C-alpha positions in Angstrom: -6.1 -62.3 107.6 -8.3 -63.7 104.9 -11.1 -61.3 105.9 -8.8 -58.3 105.6 -7.7 -59.3 102.1 -11.2 -59.9 101.0 -12.3 -56.5 102.3 -9.4 -54.8 100.4 -10.4 -56.5 97.2 -14.0 -55.3 97.6 -12.8 -51.8 98.1 -10.7 -51.8 95.0 -13.5 -53.2 93.0 -15.9 -50.6 94.3 -13.4 -47.8 93.5 -13.0 -49.1 90.0 -16.7 -49.2 89.4 -17.2 -45.7 90.8 -14.3 -44.4 88.5 -15.7 -46.0 85.4 -19.1 -44.7 86.2 -17.8 -41.2 86.7 -15.8 -41.3 83.4 -18.8 -42.6 81.5 -21.0 -39.8 82.8 -18.3 -37.2 82.1 -17.8 -38.6 78.6 -21.5 -38.4 77.9 -21.9 -34.9 79.1 -18.7 -33.7 77.4 -19.9 -35.0 74.0 -23.3 -33.3 74.6 -21.7 -30.0 75.7 -19.2 -30.1 72.7 -22.0 -30.9 70.3 -24.0 -27.9 71.5 -20.9 -25.7 71.1 -20.4 -26.7 67.4 -22.1 -24.7 64.6 -25.4 -26.3 63.5 -25.7 -26.7 59.8 -28.5 -27.6 57.4 -27.6 -29.9 54.5 -29.1 -31.0 51.2 -28.1 -33.6 48.7 -26.4 -32.4 45.4 -29.1 -33.0 42.8 -29.4 -33.2 39.0 -32.1 -31.4 37.0 -33.1 -28.5 34.8 -32.5 -24.8 35.3 -33.8 -21.9 33.3 -31.2 -19.4 34.3 -31.1 -15.7 34.3 -27.9 -13.9 33.6 -27.7 -10.7 35.7 -25.5 -7.8 35.1 -25.3 -4.0 35.2 -23.8 -1.5 32.8 -23.4 2.2 32.2 -25.6 3.6 29.4 -23.5 5.2 26.7 -24.2 6.9 23.5 -24.3 4.5 20.6 -22.7 7.0 18.3 -21.4 9.9 20.3 -20.4 13.1 18.4 -17.5 15.1 19.9 -17.7 18.8 19.4 -14.0 19.9 19.2 -12.2 23.2 18.9 -8.9 23.1 17.1 -7.5 26.3 18.8 -7.2 27.5 22.4 -9.8 30.2 23.0 -11.2 31.8 26.1 -14.9 31.0 26.8 -17.2 33.9 27.3 -20.4 32.0 28.1 -22.0 28.6 27.7 -25.4 28.7 26.1 -26.6 25.1 26.8 -26.6 22.5 29.6 -26.4 18.7 29.7 -29.7 17.2 28.5 -30.7 20.1 26.2 -31.8 19.1 22.7 -30.5 21.5 20.0 -30.8 21.9 16.3 -27.9 21.9 13.9 -25.9 25.2 13.9 -27.4 26.3 17.2 -24.9 28.3 19.3 -23.4 26.2 22.1 -20.6 28.4 23.4 -19.7 32.1 23.0 -15.9 32.9 22.8 -14.1 36.1 23.8 -13.0 38.4 21.0 -9.2 37.9 21.3 -6.4 36.3 19.4 -6.0 32.7 20.1 -2.7 31.0 20.9 -3.0 29.2 17.5 -3.2 32.6 15.7 -0.1 33.9 17.5 1.7 30.6 16.6 0.4 30.9 13.0 1.9 34.4 12.7 5.2 33.2 14.0 5.1 30.3 11.6 4.4 32.8 8.7 7.3 35.0 9.7 9.5 31.9 10.0 8.4 30.7 6.5 9.1 34.1 5.0 12.6 34.2 6.6 13.3 30.7 5.2 12.2 31.8 1.7 14.5 34.8 1.9 17.3 32.6 3.1 16.8 30.2 0.3 17.0 33.1 -2.2 20.4 34.2 -0.7 22.0 30.9 0.3 22.4 29.4 -3.3 23.1 30.7 -6.7 19.6 31.4 -7.9 19.1 32.8 -11.4 16.2 34.7 -12.8 15.2 31.6 -14.8 15.1 29.6 -11.5 12.9 32.1 -9.9 10.6 32.2 -12.9 10.4 28.4 -13.0 9.6 28.4 -9.3 6.8 31.0 -9.8 5.5 29.1 -12.8 5.5 25.9 -10.9 7.1 23.3 -13.2 5.2 20.0 -12.7 6.8 17.0 -11.2 6.2 15.1 -14.5 8.4 17.7 -16.3 11.2 17.2 -13.7 10.9 13.4 -14.0 11.1 13.6 -17.8 14.2 15.8 -17.7 15.9 13.5 -15.1 14.9 10.4 -17.1 16.3 11.8 -20.3 19.6 12.7 -18.5 19.7 9.2 -16.9 19.1 7.6 -20.3 22.0 9.6 -21.7 24.2 8.4 -18.9 23.1 4.8 -19.4 23.8 5.0 -23.1 27.3 6.4 -22.4 27.9 3.6 -19.8 26.9 1.0 -22.4 29.2 2.6 -24.9 32.0 2.5 -22.4 31.3 -1.2 -21.7 31.3 -2.0 -25.4 34.6 -0.1 -25.8 36.1 -2.0 -22.9 35.0 -5.3 -24.4 36.7 -4.3 -27.7 39.9 -3.3 -25.9 39.8 -6.6 -24.0 39.4 -8.5 -27.3 42.2 -6.5 -29.0 44.5 -7.1 -26.0 43.7 -10.8 -26.1 44.6 -10.9 -29.8 47.9 -9.2 -29.1 48.7 -11.5 -26.3 47.9 -14.6 -28.4 50.0 -13.4 -31.3 52.8 -12.6 -28.9 52.5 -16.1 -27.6 52.6 -17.6 -31.1 55.6 -15.5 -32.0 57.5 -16.7 -28.9 56.3 -20.3 -29.4 57.7 -20.3 -33.0 60.9 -18.8 -31.7 61.2 -21.6 -29.2 60.4 -24.1 -31.8 63.2 -22.7 -34.0 65.7 -22.9 -31.2 64.7 -26.5 -30.4 64.7 -27.7 -34.0 67.8 -29.9 -34.5 69.9 -29.7 -37.7 68.8 -33.1 -39.0 65.6 -34.8 -40.1 62.7 -34.9 -37.7 59.3 -36.6 -37.7 56.0 -34.7 -38.4 54.1 -35.8 -35.3 54.3 -32.4 -33.6 53.2 -30.6 -36.8 50.3 -33.0 -37.2 49.2 -32.4 -33.6 49.5 -28.7 -34.1 47.5 -28.8 -37.3 44.7 -30.8 -35.6 44.5 -28.5 -32.6 44.4 -25.5 -34.9 41.6 -27.1 -36.9 39.5 -27.7 -33.8 40.1 -24.2 -32.6 39.1 -22.8 -36.0 35.9 -24.8 -36.0 35.0 -23.6 -32.6 35.7 -20.0 -33.6 33.4 -20.3 -36.7 30.6 -21.7 -34.5 30.9 -18.7 -32.1 31.0 -16.3 -35.1 27.8 -17.9 -36.4 26.0 -17.6 -33.1 27.1 -13.9 -32.7 25.9 -13.2 -36.3 22.5 -14.7 -35.6 22.2 -12.7 -32.3 23.3 -9.5 -34.2 20.7 -10.1 -36.9 17.9 -10.5 -34.2 19.0 -7.3 -32.5 19.0 -5.4 -35.9 15.5 -6.7 -36.6 14.2 -5.4 -33.3 15.7 -2.0 -34.0 14.2 -2.0 -37.5 10.8 -2.9 -36.3 10.9 -0.2 -33.6 12.0 2.4 -36.2 9.1 1.3 -38.5 6.6 1.7 -35.7 8.0 5.1 -34.8 7.9 6.2 -38.4 4.3 5.0 -38.7 3.3 7.0 -35.6 5.1 10.1 -37.0 3.1 9.7 -40.2 -0.1 9.4 -38.3 0.7 12.5 -36.2 1.7 14.4 -39.4 -1.7 13.5 -41.0 -3.5 14.6 -37.8 -1.8 17.9 -37.4 -3.4 20.9 -39.2 -1.7 22.0 -42.5 -0.9 25.6 -43.2 -3.5 27.3 -45.4 -3.5 30.5 -47.5 -5.7 33.2 -46.0 -8.6 34.1 -48.2 -8.1 37.1 -50.5 -10.2 40.2 -50.2 -12.9 40.7 -52.8 -11.6 42.5 -55.9 -13.4 45.4 -57.4 -16.4 44.5 -59.4 -14.9 46.1 -62.5 -12.5 43.2 -62.9 -15.2 40.6 -63.6 -13.3 38.6 -66.0 -10.3 38.0 -63.6 -12.5 37.0 -60.6 -14.9 34.7 -62.3 -12.9 31.6 -61.7 -12.0 32.4 -58.1 -15.5 33.3 -57.3 -16.7 30.0 -58.7 -14.2 28.0 -56.8 -15.0 29.7 -53.4 -18.7 29.1 -53.9 -18.2 25.5 -54.9 -16.7 23.4 -52.1 -16.2 20.3 -54.3 -13.9 22.1 -56.9 -10.6 20.2 -57.2 -7.3 21.8 -56.1 -6.1 21.7 -59.7 -8.6 24.5 -60.5 -7.4 26.8 -57.7 -4.7 25.8 -55.2 -4.8 28.8 -52.9 -8.5 29.6 -52.5 -10.9 28.6 -49.7 -11.4 25.1 -51.3 -7.8 24.2 -50.2 -8.7 25.0 -46.6 -11.9 22.8 -47.1 -9.7 20.0 -48.4 -7.4 20.3 -45.4 -10.3 20.0 -43.0 -11.5 16.9 -44.9 -8.1 15.4 -44.7 -8.1 16.0 -40.9 -11.5 14.5 -40.7 -10.5 11.4 -42.7 -7.4 10.9 -40.5 -9.6 11.1 -37.4 -11.9 8.5 -38.8 -9.1 6.0 -39.0 -7.8 5.8 -35.4 -5.7 3.0 -33.9 -7.6 -0.1 -32.8 -9.3 0.4 -29.5 -9.2 4.2 -29.7 -12.5 6.0 -29.9 -12.7 9.4 -31.7 -15.6 11.7 -32.1 -17.5 11.3 -35.3 -17.1 13.9 -38.0 -20.1 15.1 -39.9 -20.1 14.7 -43.7 -18.6 17.6 -45.5 -20.7 17.0 -48.6 -23.7 19.3 -48.5 -26.8 17.6 -49.9 -27.6 20.9 -51.6 -26.2 20.8 -55.2 -23.1 22.9 -55.6 -23.7 26.1 -57.5 -22.2 26.2 -61.0 -19.4 28.6 -61.8 -20.6 31.7 -63.5 -19.8 32.4 -67.1 -17.7 35.5 -67.9 -19.9 38.5 -67.9 -22.6 37.0 -65.7 -23.2 38.1 -62.1 -24.3 35.7 -59.3 -27.6 36.3 -57.5 -27.3 37.8 -54.0 -28.5 34.7 -52.3 -25.8 32.6 -53.9 -23.2 35.1 -52.9 -24.1 34.9 -49.2 -24.2 31.1 -49.1 -20.4 30.5 -48.9 -20.1 32.8 -45.9 -22.7 30.7 -44.0 -21.1 27.5 -45.0 -17.7 28.8 -43.8 -19.1 29.6 -40.4 -20.5 26.1 -40.0 -17.3 24.6 -41.2 -15.3 26.6 -38.7 -17.4 25.3 -35.8 -17.0 21.7 -37.0 -13.3 22.3 -37.5 -13.0 23.5 -33.8 -14.7 20.3 -32.6 -12.5 18.2 -34.9 -9.4 20.0 -33.7 -10.0 19.1 -30.0 -10.5 15.4 -30.9 -7.4 15.5 -33.2 -5.3 17.1 -30.5 -6.3 14.4 -28.0 -5.4 11.7 -30.6 -2.1 13.5 -31.3 -1.2 13.5 -27.6 -1.9 9.8 -27.3 0.2 9.0 -30.3 3.0 11.2 -28.9 3.0 9.3 -25.7 3.2 6.0 -27.6 6.0 7.4 -29.7 8.0 8.4 -26.5 7.7 4.9 -25.2 8.8 3.3 -28.5 11.8 5.8 -28.6 12.8 4.6 -25.1 12.7 1.0 -26.3 14.6 2.0 -29.4 17.5 3.4 -27.3 17.7 0.2 -25.4 17.5 -1.9 -28.6 20.3 0.2 -30.2 22.5 -0.3 -27.2 21.9 -4.0 -27.4 22.7 -3.9 -31.1 26.0 -2.1 -30.4 27.0 -4.8 -27.9 26.0 -7.6 -30.3 28.0 -5.9 -33.1 31.0 -5.7 -30.8 30.7 -9.4 -29.9 30.3 -10.3 -33.6 33.3 -8.3 -34.6 35.4 -10.0 -31.9 34.1 -13.4 -32.9 34.8 -12.7 -36.6 38.3 -11.5 -35.9 38.9 -14.5 -33.8 37.7 -16.9 -36.5 39.9 -15.2 -39.1 42.9 -15.5 -36.8 42.2 -19.1 -36.1 41.9 -19.8 -39.8 45.3 -18.2 -40.3 46.7 -20.3 -37.5 45.3 -23.4 -39.1 46.7 -22.5 -42.5 50.1 -21.9 -41.0 50.0 -25.3 -39.2 48.9 -27.0 -42.4 51.6 -25.3 -44.4 54.2 -26.2 -41.7 53.1 -29.9 -41.9 53.4 -29.9 -45.7 56.7 -28.2 -45.6 58.0 -30.7 -43.1 56.8 -33.5 -45.2 58.4 -32.1 -48.4 61.7 -31.2 -46.8 64.2 -33.8 -46.2 66.3 -31.7 -43.9 65.6 -29.5 -40.9 67.1 -26.4 -42.7 63.9 -26.1 -44.7 61.8 -26.5 -41.6 63.8 -23.8 -39.8 63.4 -21.4 -42.7 59.7 -22.2 -42.9 59.4 -21.4 -39.1 61.2 -18.2 -39.6 58.9 -17.2 -42.4 55.9 -18.0 -40.1 57.5 -16.0 -37.3 57.9 -13.0 -39.6 54.2 -13.3 -40.7 53.1 -13.5 -37.0 55.3 -10.5 -36.3 53.4 -8.5 -39.0 50.1 -9.6 -37.6 51.3 -8.6 -34.1 52.2 -5.1 -35.3 48.8 -4.7 -36.9 47.1 -6.1 -33.7 49.0 -3.6 -31.5 47.8 -0.8 -33.8 44.2 -1.9 -33.5 44.7 -2.1 -29.7 45.9 1.5 -29.6 42.9 2.6 -31.6 40.5 0.7 -29.3 42.1 2.2 -26.2 41.8 5.7 -27.7 38.1 5.0 -28.5 37.6 3.8 -24.8 39.2 7.1 -23.6 36.7 9.1 -25.8 33.7 7.1 -24.5 34.8 7.6 -20.9 35.1 11.3 -21.5 31.6 11.3 -23.0 30.3 9.4 -19.9 31.9 11.9 -17.6 30.2 14.7 -19.5 26.8 13.0 -19.3 27.2 12.4 -15.6 28.2 16.1 -15.1 25.0 17.1 -17.1 22.9 14.9 -14.9 24.4 16.3 -11.7 24.0 19.9 -12.8 20.3 19.2 -13.8 19.6 17.6 -10.5 21.2 20.6 -8.7 19.1 23.0 -10.7 15.9 21.1 -10.1 16.8 21.0 -6.4 17.2 24.7 -6.3 13.9 25.3 -8.1 12.1 22.7 -6.0 13.5 24.3 -2.8 12.1 27.7 -3.9 8.8 26.1 -4.7 8.6 24.4 -1.3 9.6 27.6 0.6 7.0 29.6 -1.4 4.3 27.0 -0.7 5.1 27.1 3.0 4.7 30.9 3.0 1.3 30.5 1.2 0.0 27.9 3.6 1.1 29.9 6.6 -0.6 33.0 5.2 -3.8 31.1 4.6 -3.8 29.8 8.1 -3.3 33.3 9.6 -6.1 34.7 7.5 -8.4 31.9 8.5 -7.7 32.2 12.3 -7.9 36.1 12.0 -11.4 35.8 10.6 -12.4 33.5 13.5 -11.0 35.8 16.2 -14.0 38.2 16.1 -17.6 37.3 17.1 -16.6 33.7 17.4 -19.0 31.0 18.5 -19.1 27.3 18.7 -22.1 25.9 17.1 -23.7 22.4 17.0 -22.5 20.5 14.0 -25.5 18.2 14.2 -28.9 18.0 15.7 -29.1 16.1 18.9 -28.9 16.0 22.7 -26.1 17.4 24.8 -24.8 14.5 26.9 -21.6 16.1 28.3 -20.1 19.6 28.6 -16.4 20.3 29.2 -16.7 24.1 29.0 -16.8 26.7 31.7 -17.0 30.5 31.3 -13.7 32.2 31.8 -11.6 29.1 31.0 -9.8 28.3 27.7 -10.7 25.5 25.3 -8.3 22.6 24.8 -7.8 21.2 21.4 -7.3 17.7 22.8 -10.6 17.7 24.8 -14.0 18.1 23.2 -16.0 21.0 24.6 -19.2 19.0 24.3 -20.4 15.5 23.5 -23.7 15.1 21.7 -26.0 12.2 21.1 -27.1 12.4 17.4 -30.8 12.8 16.8 -32.3 9.4 15.9 -29.3 7.4 17.3 -29.7 4.9 20.2 -27.8 4.1 23.3 -26.0 1.0 24.4 -24.6 -0.8 27.5 -22.4 -3.8 28.1 -21.1 -6.2 30.7 -19.1 -9.5 30.8 -20.3 -13.1 31.3 -18.5 -16.5 31.2 -18.2 -18.4 27.9 -20.5 -21.1 29.2 -23.2 -18.5 30.0 -22.7 -16.8 26.6 -23.4 -20.1 24.8 -27.0 -20.0 26.0 -27.7 -16.5 24.7 -28.6 -15.3 21.3 -28.5 -11.9 19.7 -31.9 -10.4 19.8 -32.8 -11.7 23.3 -34.7 -9.0 25.3 -33.4 -8.3 28.8 -35.6 -7.6 31.8 -35.0 -4.5 33.9 -34.5 -4.9 37.6 -37.0 -2.6 39.3 -38.6 -2.0 36.0 -41.3 0.2 37.6 -38.7 2.9 37.9 -38.4 3.2 34.1 -40.8 4.4 31.5 -41.0 2.8 28.0 -37.4 1.4 28.1 -36.3 -1.6 26.0 -33.0 -3.4 26.4 -32.0 -5.9 23.6 -28.9 -8.0 23.2 -27.1 -6.7 20.1 -23.7 -8.3 20.1 -21.6 -11.1 21.7 -17.9 -10.9 21.3 -14.7 -11.9 23.3 -14.1 -9.7 26.4 -10.9 -7.7 25.6 -9.8 -8.0 29.2 -10.2 -11.8 29.3 -10.8 -13.1 25.7 -10.1 -16.7 26.6 -12.7 -17.1 29.4 -15.3 -14.4 29.0 -17.6 -12.8 26.5 -18.7 -9.2 26.3 -22.5 -8.7 25.9 -23.5 -5.4 24.2 -27.2 -4.3 24.5 -29.1 -1.7 22.5 -31.0 0.6 24.8 -34.0 2.5 23.5 -36.6 4.7 25.2 -36.5 7.3 27.8 -32.9 7.1 29.0 -29.9 9.4 29.1 -26.2 8.7 28.9 -24.5 8.0 32.2 -27.4 6.0 33.8 -26.6 2.6 35.3 -29.1 -0.2 34.4 -29.4 -3.6 36.2 -30.8 -6.2 33.8 -31.3 -10.0 33.6 -31.5 -11.9 30.4 -32.8 -15.4 30.2 -31.0 -18.5 29.1 -32.5 -21.6 27.5 -33.5 -24.4 29.8 -30.7 -26.9 30.2 -30.0 -30.1 32.2 -27.2 -30.2 34.7 -25.6 -33.0 36.8 -25.0 -31.0 39.9 -27.5 -28.5 41.3 -27.3 -26.9 44.7 -29.2 -24.1 46.5 -27.9 -20.6 46.0 -27.2 -20.4 49.7 -24.7 -23.2 49.5 -22.4 -21.3 47.2 -19.7 -19.3 49.0 -16.8 -17.2 47.7 -13.4 -15.9 48.9 -10.2 -14.6 47.4 -9.6 -18.0 45.8 -13.0 -18.2 44.0 -16.3 -19.8 44.5 -16.7 -23.1 46.5 -19.2 -25.2 48.5 -18.8 -27.0 51.9 -19.8 -30.6 52.0 -20.3 -32.8 55.2 -17.9 -35.8 55.6 -18.6 -38.3 58.5 -16.0 -39.9 60.7 -16.9 -42.7 63.2 -16.1 -42.0 66.9 -16.1 -44.2 70.0 -19.4 -43.0 71.2 -20.9 -41.1 68.2 -20.2 -40.1 64.5 -18.3 -36.9 64.0 -19.1 -34.6 61.0 -16.4 -32.4 59.3 -16.9 -29.6 56.8 -14.8 -30.1 53.6 -14.3 -27.5 50.9 -14.9 -28.2 47.2 -14.0 -25.5 44.6 -16.7 -25.1 42.0 -17.7 -23.1 38.9 -21.2 -21.7 38.6 -22.6 -22.7 35.2 -26.1 -21.2 35.6 -28.4 -19.8 38.2 -32.0 -18.9 38.8 -33.6 -17.3 41.8 -33.2 -20.3 44.1 -30.6 -22.7 42.8 -27.4 -22.9 40.8 -25.8 -25.5 38.5 -22.1 -26.1 39.3 -19.2 -28.1 38.1 -16.4 -29.4 40.4 -14.9 -32.5 42.0 -18.2 -34.1 43.0 -19.8 -37.5 42.9 -23.4 -36.5 43.1 -24.4 -37.9 46.5 -22.7 -35.4 48.8 -24.4 -33.5 51.6 -23.9 -29.8 50.9 -24.0 -27.2 53.7 -26.6 -24.5 53.1 -27.3 -22.2 56.1 -25.5 -22.5 59.5 -25.9 -21.0 62.9 -22.3 -19.9 63.0 -19.6 -19.3 60.4 -18.2 -22.6 59.2 -14.6 -23.2 58.1 -13.3 -26.1 56.0 -11.8 -28.8 58.2 -13.8 -27.9 61.3 -16.4 -30.1 63.1 -20.1 -29.3 62.6 -23.4 -30.5 64.0 -26.2 -31.5 61.8 -29.5 -29.7 62.3 -31.5 -33.0 62.8 -29.0 -34.4 65.3 
């Protein structure tokens, strides 16, 4: 029994050992088999160091200053005389056009007919007078229209101010009537309330004091109104003096009427012509000797010259030569003596020179007169406004003066009432005194109502005058509108006719020539097809102008570049004498916050439309994280690297690939500087035997 139990235990022990051994062998081989099935990866530490990076990019070569050859009308192309790449001189024929009317010419003729129809319609649609037609043909200037409208508007404004002043006068007169009516009724109430016995004077004293205060206030208002009126009158007087001064200056500048020279009398009347002949030959003879001969004209010219020589301050006028001839004036001949021939011809030569000087002076004088007239017009506009202000100030002063007079009368009545009350021992005298006051107020009330009626009549007249001025303004605006409409219609006809003439001239033997010298870089023209005004028929590279190309880089890369850096061409052996230079760095319009647009100047043997691959060097910089270029991967989510993370197992260490998103800061031919969530001691996966995915197990190459 014991032996059987012992044998059973030995068997169980043996079976357990065999099972464990088999499991151990299977586990060993399973790990080995699984390891060989995992992708084998090579790793390298993330390092720090220096990179001299090259920024690489490609761009399309474009004209630096392309010139579009455009045709403003639709024409059928007969033939094309050039091809892309040809170099042409200015005015060389590029395209020949068919001899036919363009669509624009047909449209221009339709526009001309339409403009002519509108002009005829304008003539027939409104009441057009011959004066309106003549004004439209003459072409009255906009300034003339503006002056007429301004004058009419000023007249309306003056009438409105007059109406306002009349309304103020009516209001003041009505107020006076109302106050007198109130006084009349108050006195009546006081009479009805006065008892038939003695009464104290407290009420009269209070009324007297209130009337005195009101009178003092009215006198103050009257004084202020008088001062304001005086100031307004001074302004008007000053403006009138200035205008008068300008008028005197203009009158002195304007030429004075002169008596035409008399024809030479027969030589037989020598005694009668002696004095006249002497005065005509002597420019310095006074007007007292002969008031109607040529010396008077000479004096007028001197007066004009003297007036020109005294312009307003800041005004420059042409200088006038001295009228005094340095040659001594010939003496008047004595009766019976005849003047030599040379002395007889001298006045004629002097007169010719004087006329030339007079013409030059006249032009300068007219310019000065125009300037003074313009200043005079401005002062007259100011004078109108000043007179309107004077009228209003006069009305205010009249009302204030009337109010002060009325308040004085009220005070006098109150003072008299108080004295009467004091002197009278019975109320009968007071009542009689009140009745006398009431009668006096009634008289004033009647006079005030008469004044009110006159003011109301004056207001009616002013309103009628305002209506007339407004009617004049409306009629003037309507007339100007009709003339302006005719002018606009006629101008439309003229413009349409000019366009038809221009397009008609171009419809025969038409060609499209090169507007500049340069190279044809693009052609959008084919024989038999029509030109399109919205599309250039050719694009030219101006002679002497360069080309450019551009591409985008990150802001971090752009910081390490400078304008003027020379780029290297990829496969430079394919290009002959080609230079690419960085010309501009600016925000990329498509991503201004993250990228910069690099623009390069391209010079040498190149044509528009070529694609160039270039690299431009950055300055050497230190970076914390540098990895091989083969370690950088990219998918739809951006650039990343895979690092190896270890995980201990029961028999061996497991290695798992983990993704880290990065941004490439700089690169050279073998390695790149990156930024991301790194510590600096990670193993980064470079090449692998199989595709590696984040989160999957991998096998290290040295294991």
